[in-house]
VONU-726636 format. One record per residue (C-alpha): residue in one letter; residue number from 0; z, x negated, y negated. Coordinates in steps of 0.5 Angstrom, whole numbers, always signed. Example, Ala and Ser with C-alpha at 12.3 -4.5 7.8 and 13.67 -1.06 7.14 Angstrom:
res;n;Z;X;Y
A;0;+16;-25;+9
S;1;+14;-27;+2
***
This chain:
res;n;Z;X;Y
M;0;+197;+23;-33
N;1;+202;+27;-29
F;2;+202;+34;-25
K;3;+205;+38;-32
V;4;+201;+35;-36
L;5;+195;+37;-32
V;6;+197;+44;-31
I;7;+198;+46;-39
A;8;+192;+43;-39
L;9;+188;+46;-36
F;10;+192;+53;-37
S;11;+190;+50;-45
F;12;+183;+49;-43
S;13;+181;+56;-40
G;14;+185;+59;-46
I;15;+180;+56;-50
W;16;+175;+60;-46
A;17;+178;+66;-45
Q;18;+176;+67;-53
S;19;+169;+67;-52
S;20;+162;+71;-55
K;21;+156;+72;-53
I;22;+150;+71;-57
K;23;+142;+74;-55
G;24;+135;+75;-57
K;25;+129;+72;-57
L;26;+125;+65;-58
V;27;+117;+65;-61
D;28;+112;+62;-63
N;29;+112;+61;-70
D;30;+105;+63;-72
N;31;+103;+68;-67
Q;32;+109;+71;-63
E;33;+108;+69;-57
G;34;+115;+69;-52
L;35;+117;+62;-51
P;36;+119;+61;-43
F;37;+124;+57;-40
A;38;+126;+54;-48
T;39;+133;+51;-48
I;40;+139;+54;-51
S;41;+145;+50;-52
I;42;+152;+49;-56
K;43;+151;+42;-61
N;44;+154;+36;-57
S;45;+156;+40;-51
A;46;+154;+41;-43
I;47;+154;+49;-45
G;48;+147;+52;-45
A;49;+141;+56;-42
N;50;+135;+58;-41
S;51;+129;+63;-43
D;52;+127;+67;-38
L;53;+119;+69;-38
D;54;+119;+72;-43
G;55;+122;+67;-48
N;56;+129;+73;-48
Y;57;+136;+69;-47
L;58;+143;+70;-47
L;59;+148;+65;-48
E;60;+155;+66;-47
I;61;+159;+61;-52
P;62;+166;+60;-55
S;63;+168;+64;-61
G;64;+168;+62;-67
N;65;+162;+57;-72
Q;66;+158;+54;-66
T;67;+152;+50;-69
I;68;+147;+52;-62
V;69;+141;+48;-61
Y;70;+134;+51;-59
D;71;+130;+47;-56
F;72;+122;+47;-53
L;73;+118;+41;-51
G;74;+112;+42;-56
Y;75;+116;+45;-62
Q;76;+121;+43;-67
S;77;+128;+44;-66
K;78;+132;+48;-69
E;79;+140;+49;-71
V;80;+143;+55;-73
V;81;+150;+55;-74
V;82;+154;+62;-72
N;83;+161;+65;-73
T;84;+163;+70;-67
K;85;+169;+74;-66
N;86;+171;+75;-59
G;87;+168;+79;-54
E;88;+162;+79;-60
I;89;+155;+80;-57
K;90;+151;+77;-63
V;91;+144;+79;-64
L;92;+140;+72;-66
N;93;+131;+72;-66
I;94;+129;+65;-67
N;95;+122;+62;-69
L;96;+120;+55;-67
Q;97;+115;+51;-71
S;98;+110;+48;-67
D;99;+108;+40;-67
S;100;+101;+38;-69
Y;101;+99;+33;-67
E;102;+91;+29;-65
L;103;+87;+30;-59
E;104;+79;+27;-60
G;105;+79;+27;-65
V;106;+81;+34;-67
V;107;+88;+36;-71
I;108;+90;+42;-68
Q;109;+96;+45;-73
A;110;+101;+49;-70
T;111;+98;+49;-62
Q;112;+100;+52;-57
N;113;+105;+47;-53
R;114;+102;+48;-46
S;115;+96;+42;-48
K;116;+103;+36;-48
E;117;+103;+32;-43
S;118;+111;+35;-43
A;119;+111;+42;-44
L;120;+106;+43;-36
L;121;+112;+39;-34
V;122;+116;+44;-36
D;123;+111;+50;-34
Q;124;+111;+46;-26
Q;125;+119;+45;-26
R;126;+120;+53;-28
S;127;+114;+55;-25
L;128;+116;+59;-17
E;129;+110;+57;-14
I;130;+107;+50;-13
K;131;+103;+47;-19
Q;132;+99;+42;-22
N;133;+97;+41;-29
I;134;+93;+36;-33
G;135;+93;+38;-40
S;136;+88;+36;-47
Q;137;+94;+31;-49
E;138;+94;+27;-42
L;139;+86;+27;-41
S;140;+85;+24;-49
R;141;+91;+19;-47
K;142;+86;+17;-41
G;143;+79;+17;-44
V;144;+77;+23;-40
S;145;+70;+26;-43
N;146;+69;+32;-38
V;147;+73;+36;-32
A;148;+71;+33;-25
A;149;+74;+27;-29
A;150;+79;+30;-30
V;151;+82;+32;-24
A;152;+80;+27;-21
K;153;+86;+24;-24
T;154;+91;+28;-21
T;155;+94;+28;-14
G;156;+90;+28;-8
V;157;+84;+30;-11
S;158;+76;+25;-11
K;159;+70;+26;-15
Q;160;+63;+24;-11
E;161;+60;+19;-14
S;162;+54;+21;-19
S;163;+56;+28;-19
G;164;+60;+34;-21
S;165;+63;+36;-14
I;166;+70;+34;-12
F;167;+74;+34;-5
V;168;+80;+36;-6
R;169;+85;+33;+1
G;170;+80;+32;+4
L;171;+76;+38;+3
G;172;+69;+38;+0
D;173;+64;+44;-4
R;174;+66;+49;+1
Y;175;+73;+49;+2
N;176;+74;+49;-7
T;177;+74;+54;-12
T;178;+72;+54;-20
S;179;+74;+59;-24
L;180;+75;+60;-33
N;181;+81;+63;-35
G;182;+83;+66;-29
L;183;+77;+69;-27
P;184;+71;+66;-23
I;185;+64;+62;-25
P;186;+58;+61;-21
S;187;+55;+55;-19
N;188;+48;+52;-22
D;189;+45;+48;-16
P;190;+43;+52;-11
E;191;+46;+46;-5
N;192;+53;+47;-8
K;193;+58;+53;-8
N;194;+61;+51;-15
I;195;+59;+50;-21
S;196;+58;+42;-22
L;197;+65;+41;-26
D;198;+62;+34;-30
I;199;+58;+40;-35
F;200;+64;+42;-38
S;201;+66;+37;-43
T;202;+73;+36;-45
D;203;+74;+38;-51
I;204;+74;+46;-49
V;205;+79;+45;-45
E;206;+87;+47;-46
Y;207;+89;+45;-40
I;208;+87;+45;-32
S;209;+91;+47;-28
I;210;+89;+45;-20
D;211;+92;+49;-15
K;212;+93;+47;-8
T;213;+97;+52;-4
Y;214;+94;+60;-4
S;215;+96;+66;-9
S;216;+94;+72;-8
R;217;+91;+73;-14
N;218;+86;+69;-12
Y;219;+80;+71;-7
G;220;+81;+69;-1
D;221;+76;+63;+0
F;222;+81;+58;-1
A;223;+82;+52;+3
G;224;+83;+46;+0
G;225;+84;+48;-8
N;226;+83;+52;-13
V;227;+80;+49;-21
D;228;+82;+53;-27
I;229;+79;+51;-33
I;230;+84;+55;-39
S;231;+80;+55;-44
K;232;+82;+51;-52
K;233;+85;+56;-57
H;234;+87;+56;-64
S;235;+93;+59;-69
G;236;+96;+55;-75
K;237;+93;+53;-81
P;238;+86;+53;-82
F;239;+82;+45;-80
I;240;+75;+44;-79
D;241;+74;+36;-75
F;242;+68;+32;-74
S;243;+67;+27;-69
I;244;+61;+22;-68
G;245;+59;+16;-63
S;246;+55;+12;-59
S;247;+55;+8;-52
V;248;+52;+4;-48
N;249;+51;+2;-41
S;250;+51;-6;-39
N;251;+46;-4;-34
A;252;+41;+0;-37
V;253;+41;-4;-44
Q;254;+39;-10;-39
Q;255;+32;-6;-38
D;256;+26;-8;-42
P;257;+23;-3;-41
F;258;+27;+3;-39
R;259;+22;+8;-37
L;260;+23;+16;-37
L;261;+20;+22;-36
S;262;+15;+23;-41
D;263;+14;+30;-44
R;264;+21;+32;-44
S;265;+26;+34;-50
F;266;+31;+29;-53
F;267;+35;+35;-54
G;268;+35;+37;-47
F;269;+31;+44;-48
S;270;+24;+44;-45
D;271;+19;+49;-43
N;272;+16;+46;-38
K;273;+14;+53;-33
I;274;+8;+53;-29
P;275;+1;+53;-32
N;276;-4;+58;-31
N;277;-8;+59;-26
P;278;-6;+51;-22
L;279;-11;+51;-16
N;280;-17;+53;-20
S;281;-14;+47;-24
Y;282;-11;+41;-27
S;283;-7;+44;-32
F;284;+0;+40;-31
T;285;+2;+39;-39
N;286;+7;+34;-37
R;287;+4;+27;-37
I;288;+6;+23;-30
A;289;+6;+16;-34
N;290;+14;+13;-36
E;291;+15;+13;-43
N;292;+19;+7;-46
K;293;+26;+9;-50
A;294;+32;+5;-52
P;295;+38;+6;-48
Y;296;+44;+8;-52
G;297;+48;+15;-52
F;298;+49;+19;-58
N;299;+55;+24;-59
F;300;+56;+28;-65
G;301;+60;+34;-65
I;302;+64;+39;-69
N;303;+71;+43;-68
T;304;+74;+49;-74
G;305;+79;+54;-72
G;306;+83;+59;-77
T;307;+87;+65;-77
L;308;+87;+71;-81
N;309;+94;+75;-82
I;310;+92;+84;-81
G;311;+99;+87;-83
N;312;+106;+85;-82
E;313;+104;+84;-74
S;314;+98;+83;-73
Q;315;+94;+76;-73
L;316;+87;+74;-71
N;317;+85;+67;-69
L;318;+79;+64;-68
F;319;+77;+57;-66
G;320;+70;+55;-65
T;321;+67;+48;-62
A;322;+61;+46;-62
S;323;+58;+39;-58
F;324;+52;+35;-57
E;325;+52;+28;-52
N;326;+47;+23;-48
N;327;+48;+17;-43
F;328;+43;+13;-40
K;329;+44;+10;-34
Y;330;+41;+4;-28
K;331;+42;+2;-23
E;332;+38;-2;-17
G;333;+40;-3;-10
I;334;+37;-2;-3
A;335;+36;+5;+1
R;336;+35;+4;+9
T;337;+34;+10;+16
A;338;+37;+7;+22
Q;339;+35;+8;+28
A;340;+41;+8;+33
Q;341;+37;+2;+37
G;342;+38;-1;+30
S;343;+31;-1;+27
Y;344;+30;+2;+21
E;345;+25;+8;+20
K;346;+26;+7;+12
D;347;+28;+0;+8
L;348;+27;+0;+1
T;349;+29;-2;-5
F;350;+30;+2;-11
E;351;+31;+2;-18
S;352;+33;+8;-22
F;353;+32;+10;-28
N;354;+37;+16;-33
Y;355;+38;+20;-38
N;356;+43;+26;-39
T;357;+44;+31;-44
T;358;+50;+36;-45
T;359;+51;+40;-50
T;360;+56;+45;-51
G;361;+58;+51;-55
M;362;+65;+56;-55
F;363;+67;+61;-59
N;364;+74;+66;-57
A;365;+77;+70;-62
D;366;+84;+72;-60
Y;367;+87;+78;-63
I;368;+95;+80;-64
I;369;+95;+87;-64
N;370;+103;+87;-64
P;371;+107;+82;-61
N;372;+108;+87;-55
H;373;+100;+87;-54
N;374;+93;+83;-55
I;375;+86;+82;-54
K;376;+82;+75;-52
Y;377;+75;+74;-53
N;378;+72;+68;-49
F;379;+64;+66;-51
L;380;+62;+60;-47
F;381;+55;+56;-47
I;382;+53;+50;-45
N;383;+47;+46;-43
D;384;+46;+40;-37
T;385;+40;+36;-36
S;386;+40;+30;-32
E;387;+33;+27;-32
K;388;+31;+22;-27
N;389;+26;+17;-25
E;390;+27;+13;-18
E;391;+22;+8;-16
Y;392;+22;+5;-8
T;393;+18;+0;-5
G;394;+19;-3;+2
F;395;+18;+0;+9
M;396;+16;+6;+11
R;397;+15;+8;+18
D;398;+8;+12;+18
K;399;+7;+10;+10
A;400;+7;+2;+10
E;401;+8;-2;+16
G;402;+7;-9;+18
D;403;+4;-13;+12
N;404;+3;-6;+7
K;405;+8;-5;+3
A;406;+10;+3;+0
F;407;+10;+4;-7
L;408;+15;+11;-7
M;409;+15;+14;-15
R;410;+19;+21;-15
Q;411;+21;+24;-23
T;412;+26;+30;-22
Y;413;+28;+34;-29
K;414;+34;+39;-28
E;415;+36;+43;-33
N;416;+42;+48;-33
T;417;+44;+54;-38
L;418;+51;+58;-37
M;419;+53;+63;-41
T;420;+60;+66;-39
H;421;+62;+73;-43
Q;422;+71;+74;-42
L;423;+74;+79;-44
L;424;+82;+79;-44
G;425;+88;+84;-45
N;426;+96;+83;-44
N;427;+100;+89;-46
K;428;+107;+89;-46
L;429;+109;+97;-44
S;430;+116;+97;-44
E;431;+120;+92;-42
Q;432;+120;+92;-35
F;433;+112;+94;-34
S;434;+107;+90;-38
L;435;+100;+90;-35
N;436;+95;+83;-36
W;437;+87;+86;-35
G;438;+80;+81;-35
A;439;+73;+82;-34
S;440;+68;+77;-35
Y;441;+60;+77;-35
N;442;+57;+71;-32
Q;443;+50;+69;-33
I;444;+47;+61;-30
T;445;+39;+59;-30
G;446;+38;+52;-26
D;447;+31;+50;-26
T;448;+27;+44;-23
P;449;+21;+44;-27
D;450;+16;+39;-25
R;451;+18;+34;-21
M;452;+13;+29;-18
Q;453;+13;+25;-12
F;454;+6;+19;-11
T;455;+6;+16;-6
T;456;+2;+9;-4
R;457;+2;+2;-1
T;458;-1;-5;-3
T;459;-1;-11;+1
D;460;+0;-16;-5
F;461;+3;-12;-10
K;462;-4;-12;-14
D;463;-8;-6;-11
Y;464;-4;+0;-9
K;465;-8;+6;-5
F;466;-5;+13;-5
V;467;-1;+14;+2
T;468;-4;+20;+5
N;469;-1;+21;+12
S;470;+2;+28;+10
T;471;-1;+34;+5
P;472;+7;+33;+1
D;473;+7;+25;+0
N;474;+3;+27;-7
H;475;+6;+34;-10
R;476;+8;+36;-16
Y;477;+15;+42;-15
Y;478;+18;+48;-19
D;479;+24;+52;-17
H;480;+27;+56;-21
L;481;+34;+59;-19
E;482;+38;+65;-24
E;483;+45;+68;-21
T;484;+49;+72;-26
E;485;+57;+74;-23
I;486;+60;+80;-25
A;487;+68;+79;-24
A;488;+73;+84;-25
N;489;+82;+83;-26
I;490;+88;+88;-26
A;491;+95;+88;-24
L;492;+101;+92;-27
D;493;+108;+87;-27
Y;494;+114;+90;-26
K;495;+121;+87;-27
F;496;+127;+89;-24
A;497;+135;+88;-21
K;498;+138;+86;-28
N;499;+144;+82;-28
E;500;+149;+81;-31
D;501;+146;+76;-36
Q;502;+141;+82;-38
L;503;+136;+79;-35
F;504;+131;+80;-30
D;505;+132;+78;-22
G;506;+125;+80;-19
K;507;+118;+83;-21
I;508;+114;+86;-18
T;509;+105;+86;-18
I;510;+101;+91;-16
G;511;+93;+89;-17
Y;512;+86;+89;-16
N;513;+81;+84;-18
G;514;+73;+84;-14
R;515;+66;+80;-16
N;516;+59;+82;-15
K;517;+55;+76;-14
Q;518;+46;+75;-14
R;519;+43;+70;-14
N;520;+35;+69;-14
F;521;+32;+62;-12
E;522;+24;+61;-12
A;523;+21;+54;-12
T;524;+14;+53;-11
Q;525;+11;+46;-9
F;526;+4;+44;-11
N;527;+0;+39;-5
L;528;-5;+33;-10
N;529;-9;+33;-3
I;530;-13;+27;-4
N;531;-20;+28;-1
R;532;-22;+24;+5
D;533;-28;+20;+0
Y;534;-23;+17;-5
R;535;-17;+16;-2
S;536;-19;+8;-1
T;537;-18;+8;-9
I;538;-14;+3;-13
V;539;-11;+6;-17
D;540;-5;+3;-22
P;541;+1;+7;-19
R;542;+4;+6;-27
N;543;-2;+10;-29
L;544;-3;+16;-24
D;545;-6;+20;-30
S;546;-12;+16;-30
F;547;-13;+19;-23
F;548;-10;+26;-23
N;549;-13;+29;-29
A;550;-17;+35;-30
E;551;-24;+31;-31
N;552;-22;+28;-23
F;553;-21;+35;-20
E;554;-27;+39;-22
K;555;-31;+31;-20
G;556;-27;+33;-13
Y;557;-23;+27;-13
F;558;-17;+32;-11
D;559;-15;+39;-8
I;560;-9;+41;-10
E;561;-5;+47;-5
T;562;+2;+50;-4
F;563;+5;+50;+2
R;564;+1;+58;+3
G;565;-6;+54;+2
G;566;-10;+52;-3
K;567;-15;+57;-8
N;568;-18;+61;-4
T;569;-11;+63;+1
V;570;-10;+70;-1
G;571;-2;+69;-3
A;572;-3;+62;-4
L;573;+2;+62;-10
E;574;+6;+67;-8
P;575;+13;+63;-9
Q;576;+17;+61;-3
T;577;+24;+66;-5
Y;578;+31;+67;-2
E;579;+36;+73;-5
G;580;+43;+72;-4
N;581;+48;+78;-6
M;582;+55;+79;-3
N;583;+61;+83;-6
I;584;+68;+83;-6
H;585;+74;+88;-7
G;586;+81;+86;-6
G;587;+87;+89;-7
F;588;+94;+85;-8
A;589;+101;+86;-8
I;590;+107;+81;-10
L;591;+114;+80;-10
E;592;+118;+75;-13
Y;593;+125;+75;-12
K;594;+130;+70;-14
L;595;+136;+71;-8
N;596;+141;+67;-11
P;597;+142;+62;-17
K;598;+139;+57;-13
L;599;+133;+60;-8
S;600;+127;+64;-10
T;601;+121;+67;-7
V;602;+114;+70;-8
L;603;+111;+74;-2
G;604;+104;+77;-2
V;605;+99;+80;+2
R;606;+92;+81;+0
L;607;+87;+86;+3
E;608;+80;+83;+2
Q;609;+73;+86;+3
L;610;+67;+82;+3
T;611;+59;+83;+6
Q;612;+55;+77;+4
E;613;+46;+78;+5
V;614;+41;+73;+5
T;615;+33;+75;+5
W;616;+29;+69;+5
K;617;+21;+70;+6
T;618;+18;+62;+6
Q;619;+14;+58;+10
L;620;+19;+58;+16
D;621;+19;+66;+16
N;622;+12;+69;+12
E;623;+16;+75;+13
E;624;+21;+77;+9
T;625;+27;+77;+13
S;626;+34;+79;+12
D;627;+41;+78;+15
K;628;+48;+81;+13
F;629;+56;+81;+15
D;630;+62;+83;+13
K;631;+69;+81;+13
T;632;+75;+85;+13
A;633;+81;+80;+12
F;634;+89;+81;+11
L;635;+92;+75;+8
P;636;+99;+73;+7
N;637;+103;+67;+4
L;638;+109;+66;+2
S;639;+113;+60;-4
L;640;+120;+59;-3
K;641;+124;+55;-9
Y;642;+130;+52;-8
E;643;+133;+48;-14
L;644;+137;+44;-12
N;645;+141;+42;-19
D;646;+137;+43;-25
R;647;+133;+37;-24
N;648;+131;+37;-17
N;649;+126;+43;-14
L;650;+125;+43;-6
R;651;+119;+47;-4
L;652;+115;+51;+0
A;653;+109;+55;+2
A;654;+105;+58;+7
S;655;+99;+62;+7
K;656;+92;+64;+12
T;657;+86;+64;+8
Y;658;+79;+65;+10
T;659;+72;+59;+9
L;660;+65;+63;+7
P;661;+58;+59;+9
Q;662;+54;+59;+3
F;663;+48;+63;+1
K;664;+43;+58;+2
E;665;+46;+55;+9
R;666;+45;+62;+12
A;667;+37;+62;+9
R;668;+31;+59;+13
F;669;+29;+55;+6
I;670;+27;+47;+7
Y;671;+29;+44;+1
E;672;+25;+36;+2
D;673;+29;+30;-1
V;674;+26;+22;-1
T;675;+30;+21;+5
T;676;+33;+28;+7
V;677;+30;+35;+9
K;678;+34;+40;+9
V;679;+34;+48;+11
G;680;+39;+53;+13
N;681;+42;+57;+19
P;682;+43;+64;+19
D;683;+48;+65;+25
L;684;+53;+62;+19
Y;685;+60;+65;+19
P;686;+66;+65;+15
S;687;+72;+59;+19
D;688;+80;+62;+18
D;689;+85;+57;+14
Y;690;+92;+56;+16
N;691;+96;+52;+10
L;692;+102;+49;+9
D;693;+106;+45;+4
L;694;+113;+43;+3
K;695;+114;+39;-3
W;696;+121;+35;-7
E;697;+120;+35;-14
F;698;+125;+31;-20
F;699;+125;+31;-27
P;700;+129;+26;-29
I;701;+127;+27;-37
N;702;+124;+31;-40
D;703;+116;+28;-39
E;704;+118;+25;-33
I;705;+117;+27;-26
V;706;+118;+24;-18
S;707;+116;+28;-13
V;708;+113;+28;-6
T;709;+109;+33;-2
A;710;+107;+34;+5
F;711;+102;+38;+7
G;712;+97;+40;+14
K;713;+92;+46;+14
Y;714;+88;+48;+20
I;715;+82;+51;+20
Q;716;+78;+55;+26
N;717;+71;+54;+27
P;718;+70;+49;+21
I;719;+63;+49;+18
N;720;+60;+42;+17
E;721;+53;+40;+15
I;722;+50;+35;+22
V;723;+43;+33;+23
M;724;+38;+38;+28
A;725;+37;+34;+35
S;726;+28;+35;+34
S;727;+23;+30;+32
S;728;+24;+31;+25
N;729;+31;+31;+24
D;730;+32;+36;+20
I;731;+40;+37;+17
T;732;+42;+44;+17
F;733;+50;+47;+17
A;734;+54;+50;+23
N;735;+61;+52;+27
T;736;+62;+46;+30
G;737;+68;+47;+33
D;738;+73;+51;+34
F;739;+79;+46;+30
G;740;+80;+42;+25
Y;741;+86;+40;+21
A;742;+88;+36;+15
A;743;+95;+33;+15
G;744;+98;+28;+9
I;745;+102;+27;+3
E;746;+103;+26;-4
L;747;+107;+22;-8
E;748;+107;+24;-16
L;749;+111;+19;-21
R;750;+111;+18;-29
K;751;+116;+15;-32
N;752;+117;+12;-39
I;753;+118;+3;-38
F;754;+120;+2;-45
E;755;+123;+5;-51
F;756;+123;+0;-57
S;757;+125;+5;-62
E;758;+129;+10;-63
I;759;+126;+12;-70
N;760;+119;+12;-69
T;761;+115;+13;-62
N;762;+115;+7;-60
K;763;+114;+6;-51
L;764;+111;+4;-46
T;765;+110;+9;-41
A;766;+106;+9;-33
G;767;+104;+13;-29
L;768;+102;+14;-21
N;769;+99;+19;-17
A;770;+98;+17;-9
A;771;+95;+21;-3
Y;772;+95;+18;+5
M;773;+92;+24;+9
K;774;+88;+25;+15
T;775;+82;+29;+18
H;776;+81;+31;+25
Q;777;+76;+36;+29
K;778;+73;+36;+35
L;779;+65;+37;+36
D;780;+62;+42;+41
N;781;+55;+41;+42
E;782;+55;+47;+47
K;783;+59;+52;+43
I;784;+53;+50;+37
T;785;+47;+52;+43
K;786;+50;+58;+45
E;787;+51;+61;+39
T;788;+45;+58;+34
K;789;+38;+57;+36
I;790;+38;+49;+34
R;791;+42;+44;+38
A;792;+45;+39;+37
L;793;+48;+32;+40
F;794;+53;+29;+36
T;795;+55;+22;+38
N;796;+62;+22;+39
E;797;+66;+29;+41
T;798;+71;+28;+35
S;799;+71;+27;+28
S;800;+74;+26;+21
F;801;+72;+31;+15
T;802;+66;+28;+11
G;803;+68;+27;+4
A;804;+75;+26;+7
S;805;+78;+18;+5
D;806;+85;+17;+9
F;807;+88;+14;+2
L;808;+87;+16;-5
M;809;+90;+12;-11
N;810;+91;+14;-19
A;811;+94;+9;-24
D;812;+95;+8;-32
I;813;+100;+4;-37
T;814;+99;+7;-44
Y;815;+102;+4;-50
I;816;+103;+9;-55
K;817;+106;+7;-62
E;818;+107;+11;-69
W;819;+109;+10;-75
K;820;+108;+14;-82
E;821;+101;+18;-80
K;822;+98;+11;-78
S;823;+98;+11;-69
L;824;+96;+6;-64
M;825;+95;+9;-57
A;826;+92;+3;-51
T;827;+92;+6;-44
L;828;+89;+3;-37
T;829;+88;+6;-31
Y;830;+86;+4;-24
A;831;+82;+9;-19
H;832;+82;+7;-12
F;833;+79;+12;-6
S;834;+79;+8;+2
D;835;+73;+9;+7
K;836;+70;+16;+7
L;837;+66;+19;+12
N;838;+59;+21;+9
S;839;+56;+24;+15
I;840;+56;+25;+23
G;841;+53;+21;+27
T;842;+48;+25;+32
E;843;+43;+22;+39
R;844;+47;+15;+39
S;845;+46;+13;+32
G;846;+52;+13;+28
N;847;+57;+15;+22
L;848;+55;+14;+16
V;849;+61;+11;+11
D;850;+62;+10;+3
K;851;+66;+4;+4
S;852;+72;+4;-1
F;853;+72;+2;-8
G;854;+77;+2;-15
T;855;+75;+3;-22
L;856;+78;+0;-28
D;857;+79;+4;-34
F;858;+81;+0;-41
I;859;+82;+6;-48
L;860;+84;+4;-55
K;861;+86;+9;-59
T;862;+88;+8;-67
K;863;+90;+13;-73
F;864;+89;+9;-79
T;865;+90;+15;-84
E;866;+92;+23;-83
N;867;+85;+25;-83
F;868;+82;+18;-80
S;869;+82;+15;-73
I;870;+77;+12;-68
G;871;+76;+10;-61
L;872;+74;+5;-56
S;873;+72;+6;-49
A;874;+71;+1;-43
K;875;+71;+4;-36
N;876;+69;+2;-29
L;877;+70;-6;-32
L;878;+70;-8;-25
D;879;+64;-6;-23
P;880;+65;-6;-15
R;881;+59;-5;-11
I;882;+58;+1;-8
K;883;+56;+2;-1
T;884;+55;+6;+5
V;885;+54;+3;+12
Q;886;+51;+5;+19
E;887;+57;+4;+24
N;888;+53;+2;+30
L;889;+56;+0;+37
N;890;+54;-8;+35
Q;891;+55;-8;+28
D;892;+55;-4;+21
I;893;+49;-4;+18
L;894;+48;-4;+11
V;895;+44;+3;+9
N;896;+45;+4;+1
S;897;+49;-1;-4
Y;898;+49;-1;-12
K;899;+51;-2;-18
L;900;+52;+2;-23
G;901;+54;-1;-29
R;902;+60;-2;-35
D;903;+60;+4;-39
F;904;+63;+3;-47
S;905;+63;+7;-53
L;906;+65;+8;-60
S;907;+67;+14;-63
F;908;+69;+16;-71
N;909;+73;+22;-73
Y;910;+75;+26;-78
S;911;+79;+32;-79
F;912;+81;+35;-86
***
């Protein structure tokens, strides 16, 4: 093409575009009339297009004349509209899009909101002005995840503590993380932990989970690792009812004959085990000591239902409810040791652990859409979670069984946690520029350990067993009760400003307040069964101790019953050990979001927070009621920058200041005893200050693919750690262990479609990978602890990594999906791996305890035979690695804990109509 032809072509092209017009309007969900943000509006078969804003509004300049406009939003059915415009005309087109239907864990959701879908969550992540990471119910179903703890462990830089619902985010454990439900805080169910155990939340109640690793002023300042926000499922669209039933087995458990569990406990996990009346003057405990033999086959069932009621021309009421029950049996055996610095053992035991767990869940929510500008939501959640554990330890225990003697210790523990949450949420669009968002919640949780039993005997030939009576608590029954209530409220006013030439707003200011009041009451009573001297040589059957500990032998004087305060002749002997916690937090915040130019956007936030924490206790360590209180005022700035390199690439930066609070239990002088450890609180603890920095690049090749790399760093002043006190008892306590610590690392996330076998029906192979490599470091200062507290520490090393932090974490998965007509097949293989991580810091020349690395492999198969019927099959922990903890001594590592969990298999049937 010569120059003259090129000039003519360019002028002709410009002339065509001179004859232009505009279309504008709003895209909304067809069922609930909510705006669809960041939808794509384009001219068919052309590169000309635009995106809707946060409220679904759009503006697109098009050539005059007849044009076919395509409206597209992930998770929704595309719509094509032919429009005819004249030169300079502005035409208004408001468009409704209909959501696709899909199946999740046997639940057929009709016209559900798109944020449960993987592709839609990636769009949300791409368009967000802040760094965020989500995992939706569709992805949870694909990976066979059944609870929230396992779900978040599938995301980058997050690991789950084995055999618990606690998580570590970027190497930072429970104290550094927070948990919320629909943006409102929820309390802990365990006096040991700050956060509620995430494994009690079934994914049946989840629409998606947001894991925020960078701080926003909307959140409370007690944040350093991450915030896990569980967004509860709601219904929109056609009514449905779904039933599911299934069964599961653990390869270790089914091999045990008999499978020995606790007696007199409820199959469904609702037991009423109160302290008996007059327990010091009579033996009136209702639970037998002897085990019951049970068939170790798990069972689960669930029902989900939802419906929509249209009220008038604009109003709509969406209702959703779910109820489910699940149980499972676990068994493990191995070794448990406590080693000294010289390599000798204080305890050298083999153990067996029989476990039975139940979870009962009920949720109801109502979403009342008054009109397109106003809606109110109510959420109710009930969870009852129980753990029944029978542990048997055999071997050497210093001061209990030495030489040819072997100790036999049996510990039976039953825990029941009940959570009830009420939430009221509202969204009000007051005008084109002003909107109000608010929420309030009332949470109540009870945690009970009713009638925990521990009995210690010894034998020389494994035939004749006699009681160990070196210490009063060697044989005891223990009760504790926790009750925590929390009231929280949020309110935020948004103001949009700086409307641009496309009639969209480039800026938004948010001002708001959130506050919470948390009250905890904890009490515990231990009944020590003190065997009288004349009967200490009585030969007993350790599996039939009811023949010795019974009402008749108590009346004969074989044993007495005492608490730590004394026996039946001691005034106030039945008064429990208690601690109470009260915390008030009030925070005001302001956030400025502004699009500086078409590529660069910023979010600048500030938060001013005032908090008070008070702990009061009366325990065996302090017989007089004692209190300790601290106040903190925190100014917390944060900054987020987003630079759009192009339509598919983003570069992000986030920086913030936060803090970390000590918890109630860590500051109360209360003794909590486990089989091998004793923990006591430290009133001299105080908060840490945290400084956080993130830099992230993300690339979205196509709508459901992502490649991202994140570098992060955290600097923590006065970090808090769990330590072993330098004392004869070697009890564990908590302290600000040094002046500083830091964590730094890099994260990689990759999601890719490998093969697309068909262009007509879905038939593809996809893969995902996320990995994190990090280093943590902290200085340990014995003098600082001695100066600031009443305890002493003698660390073996001057520096340490953070407890619970793995240098390397990885999750990988590959999925095959095929759909045809009403049938579908989905098969997923997932692998997770973490490297060695610090379990506890070594003291008094003893080495650190280190959990050794291992990996897990799972397989999940789901097939849909008809529109209504489907089957799911899963096989988890296929590699069944041996889980080990070692003590790092100078000469060689000493193995102190080792066991296998066994393989888990499950089968489920689902029917919907």
